N, C-alpha and C positions, 0 to 999 in steps of 0.2 A: 585710409588710403592716403598715399603721398604723392607729391608731384616730382619736380626736378631735383636731382641730386648732382653734387660735384665731386669729382675725383682728380687729384692733383699730383704731379710727380716733377722731378727735375730732370732735364736732359743732361746726363752725366755720360762720361766716355763709353760706359758698358752698353748704353743703348743708342749709340750713333753709328751711322755707316761710314764709308770710306771718304765721304764728303765733309764730315765733321758735323753733320745735321742728324735729327731724330730718324732712326731706321723706321721705315714704313710699317714693318711687323710690330714693332714695339708700340708705335701709335695706334695700331688696330687693336692690339691686346688691351691697351688702357680703355680704348672707347668701348670694346666688348665688355669689360668688367663693369664700366660705368652703366651700360645698358642692362646688365643682369642685376646689379643692385637696385636700379630704379625700378625694374620689373618686380623684384622679390618684395620691395617695400610697397609697391602698389597693391599687389595681391599676394597674400602669405601662402604661397604654394611653391613647389618645386619647379623651376625652369630650366629649360636648356636652349641654347641658340640653334635656331633652324636655318636662318639665312642672313645675309647682309645684303642691303639694297644700295646701289648708287654711291659707294664709298668714293669721296673726292677729296684729294689732297690740293689744298689751295696754295700753301706757302710753306717752305721749310722752317723748321724750327732749330736754331743754332744751339750748340752746346752751350749749357749755362742758363737756358731760358727755363722758365716754368711752363709746363703744359697742363692745361685745365680741361677736363672733358665735362660738359654738362649734358646730362641725359634727362630726357622728358617723355614719359609715356604719351603717345599720341593717338593711336587707333586700336581699338579692342575688338576681338572676334570672340568666338565661342571658347576656343582654347588658345588662341594666338594674341600676342600683344606686340604692337609695333612701337619701338622706342627710338626716337630721334636724338642724335648725339652730335654735338658741336664741340670741337677741341679748339681751344684758344692757346697761343703762344704769347707769353709775356716776358718782357725785359724787366727784370727786377730792380735795375738801376734807375731806368727812365720811366717805367710804368707803361710804356708802349705795349699795346695788344694788337693781335692780328689773328684772323682765322686761320688755322693751320689745316683743319679737314672737317668735313661733315659726313654723315652717314646715317642710314636707317637700319636698324636691327630688328629681325623677327624672332621672337622667342615663343616657345610652346610650353604650356603648362602641362604637367603630368596628369593625364586623365584619370589615373587610379586614385591620386590623392585629392583631386578636386570634382571630378565628374563633369556635368555641363556647367562650366563656370560662366558667370555673368561678369564679365570684365567691365564694369562701368568706369567711366574716366572720371578723374577729380573735377570738381566744379571749377577750380582755378588751375589753369595750366601753367601760369607764370612763365611763358615762352620768351618774355622780353629779356634782352640782353642785360645782364647785371654788371655793375661797376664795382670792383673789389673795394672794400673798406680798408683804409690804412690801419695798419697795426692789429688786424685780426684775419682769421682764417677758419674755414670749417671744410673738411672734405672727408670722403667715405672710402672704404676699401673692404676687401673680404680676406679672411685668414685662410690660406691654402695649406695643403699638407706639407709643402716644402718648408714652411715657417714653423713647424712644430717641433717642440723640444722632447726631451725623453719622457715626459709625462703625457704627451698626446695633445697638449695645449700650446698656445702661442709661445715661443721661445722669448724670454725677456729681452734679449738683445735686440731682436727685431722690432719689438715694442718700442724700446729706447730709440732706435734708428728712426722710426717713423715719427715720434714725437720731437726728436732733434730736427728733422726735416721741417716739421710744421713750425717749429720756434724760428728756424732760419728764414723761412718764407714770410712769416708774420713781421719779423724784425726788418727783413729787406724792404718790405712793403712800407713799413713805417718811417723809415729814414731814407729810402731810395739811395743807399750807400752799400758798397761790398760789406758784408758782415762775417764774423766768425764766431764759433763757440768758445766762450771763455771758461764756463763752468756750469754744473748742474747742482743747484742748491739742495734740492730734495727730490726724491722719487718714492712714491707709495704705491705698492702693488697690493691691491686689496682682494681681488678675485682672478682666478685664471680665465683665459679667454679660449674657448673650444675652437677646433678647426671647423671651418664652414660658418662661423659667425661673421656678421657684418660689424664694422667698426666705424665710429665717427671721431675723428680727432679735431679738437676745438683748441685754438691757440689764440692768446691775445696779450698784446703788449701792456703790462700793468704800470710799468714806472720807467721813466727815461732820465739818464743822467747826462754828463757832458759827452761821453763816448760810448756808454753802456745802456743796454735795455734789459729789463726783467720781463720774461715772457712766462705766463702761466699755460700750461697745456693740459688738457683733460682728454683721456682716451676712453671712450664710451664703447661698450659692447651691446649688439642688439641680435636676438635670435631670429632667424629668418621666419620659422614657422609661427611663432606666437607674438613677435614684436616685443618681448620682454627685454628691457633695457636697464643696464646698470654701468656705473662708472668703475672700470677695472684698474685704472692707474691715473695718477695725477702727478705733476711735477713742475718745478720752476727752473728755467734756463737763463743764464746771463749770456747775452750776445753782446759783442762789441763791434762798432763800426771801424773800418780801417780806411786809410788813405792809400795813395799810390806807392808810399814807401812800405806799406804793410805794416804800419804802426797805428795805434789808436788815434781816430780822428774825431774832431767835434761834430756832433750831429746838428745838422741845420733843421730848418723848418720842415716838418714832415710834409710829403706830397699830399695834395688834396685829392 
């Protein structure tokens, strides 16, 4: 059984409202996905969302912010599991973080697949608020049908986009400066990722130069029903810090 999971995204123009901040529906969707993944990893059965309790939006998340949903299984019943979700908004340049939203999600297990389930809670809930480690990142997601290619598995372009996003966030946290992608040194696709799989993307800054950073990104796949886990893709990305003139800038001391 597993405890809290993290799901991260960037507030880009496609998910903003007319105020230029995160659209509430997009935030709700992110939190709901996080709740589903946390429930699925807590108990290997089929879940569906039954209801949402007291969803509260505390502060807007401006365009360009990182939003990170932390989902923790909290209360278990015979067939129901309540998952608490807290969404943080982070300024990747300053490191400033603020609570954007909180909510509780009730998910129901498929009774045909599990019967009278005993949803025991993990011994360690780990509900304390965590501080991101500079230069590293780990977040979860689920592969949806809209991301499938012609073979019925995850389209490679979507996998690369997710890995590039992870490299961008890790590099930004490392230097606390605006960064851009310069190149990808190597991408190895070892196994296809089926639709419905959970994925964990792990990124870490391995090397820092005057203005560039080498970020290693691993793309892990996990089957909901069995917990089988394998590394589907791995790659290296070269990220470059830029200054106000949009030219490469010297990296200062990483934020603590």
